[in-house]
Structures are given as C-alpha cells and as structure tokens.
N, C-alpha and C positions, 0 to 999 in steps of 0.2 A: 710593592711586590716583594715576595720573600725570595731571599737567595737560596738556591738549591745547591746542596753539597753531595758529592759522591764519596766523602770521606767518613769512614767508620773505624774507629780504633778499638781493640781489645787489649787490655793489660791483664795478664794472667799471673796468679799466684797459686802455689801448690802447697797448701798448709798440711796435708796428709796423703799418703799414698792412695791413689784412686779417686781423690777429690781435687777439684780445681775451682777457683773463684775468678771469674772473668769480669772485669769492669768494662762496660760498653760505653763509649763516648761518641756522640754525634747524632745524626738524624737516623731513624730506623724506618726506611721507606723503600719504595720500589728501586731506588738507585743504589741502596746499600744493603738490602736483605740478603742478597746472595753472598756478600762478603761475611755477614754474621753467620749465615748458614754454613759456608764453607770453613771459616776459621774455628768456629765452635764445634763443628763436626770433627774437625781434626784433632782437637783437644780430647774429645770423647774416645776417638779411634786410637789414640796414642796412650791409652791406659787410664784415663780419667772419666769413667762412666757416670760418676757423680759430679754434677756441674752446677754451680750457682752463678747466675748472671745478675751482677749489680748494675741496676739500670738507672742509677741516680744521675748519670750525665747524658741521659737520652733526652733530647728536647722535643722530639716528635716521634710518633710511631703511626704508620698507616696500616692498612689491611695486608700489604705485602709483608711488613715487619711482624705483624700478628701471625701470618702464615709461616714465616721463618721460626718464630718461638714455638709453634705447634710442631713443625717438622723437627726441631731439635729435642722436643720432648719425646717424640717418637724414637729418634736416634738413641737418646739415653736409655729409653725403656728397652730398646732392642739390644743394647750392650749390657743390659743387667744393672742399669744405674737409675739415676733420677735427674730431673732438671728441676731447679727452683729458681725464683725470681726473688730479688731484693731490692728495696729502695725504689720502687717503681713510682714515678711521678703520678700525681692525682689523675691527670688526663688519661694516662696509660692504664691506671687502675680502673677507672670507669669503663674503658673500652674492654677490658678483660671481664669485668662483671657484666656489662651488657650483652656481650657475646656468649657468656657462660664458660669462657675458657678458664676462668678462676676455679671452677669446680674440678678441673683435671690438672691444672698447672698451678701449683701453690705459689702465692706471692706473700712475701714477708716484709714487715717493716724495716728490718736490718739484715745485714749480711750474716752477722753472728746468729740471729734467730733462724735464718734459713739454713745455715750449716748444722746448727744444733738439731733442728727438726729432721733434716735429711739423714743425719747419721744416727739418730736415736734408734736403738734396737739393731743397728747394723754393726756388730762388733767384728764380725768376719765377712769379708766379700771377695770377690775375685780380683786379683791383682792384674797388672798388665799382661802377664803371661798365663793368666788363668789360675795361678797359685793363690792359696788363701793368704790374705793380708789384712791388717787392721785398717778399717775405713773411717 
C-alpha cells in the first residue's frame, strides 16, 4: 500500500520583477491540490503574474492536481501573466498530453527554457502596482 502524504512544499525564487519560479515538491493530488492552488495564487496576486512551476520533485499527480494546474493557468491569465511548467516527470507529461492540457499550458524541458519562452517578446509588462516594469 502507498503512503498518502498531505505535504506539498513550494520554494520560490524571484529572478525578475513580475516573474517567479516555484519548485513544487511532493505529491500533487486531492490531499494537496488546494495547497498548491492557494500558495501559487498568492504568488500571482502579490505581483508575479508570470509563474513557472518546476515540477521535477513531483512524484505523483492525479486529476485534482491537474485541475489545480488549470486553475492556476486561469489565475495567471486573469492577472495579465502566464503559467509555464518545467521539468515535468514523464508520467505527468503523458497526462498533460492525453488530456490535451499541453495545448494551453506549455510544458518545457527545463526551467531556463520555460523562463526564456515566457519572457520572449515581453519587454514591458505590468508591475505589482500596475506600473510598467521589465519582465
């Protein structure tokens, strides 16, 4: 039998104004999806509408986790930003592809690639208070 854990951790870096990289560690399932949704939404609301989720430390993702990712994509879009995924494990990549979510939510091989793609062509964006800033 598999151990169920309610622990999900986010470690956040802010490489540029308006951009955050959050490394997600743990299982992304019905027990932790609300934690991801809440914590990542807070990052977006606090002035980082461009968010990259590094999923290299996610061991499992179910439909609740997938739903949380889609909800975060909507939150980033509503804030004038974008959500990108990086380092998704093979099993999660298959889930994104089979469900068609990969067509709206870009998944990249590396965090660096996700950041580069996300910021390409975005030399000016809205800062935390709506003022122009480099993104």
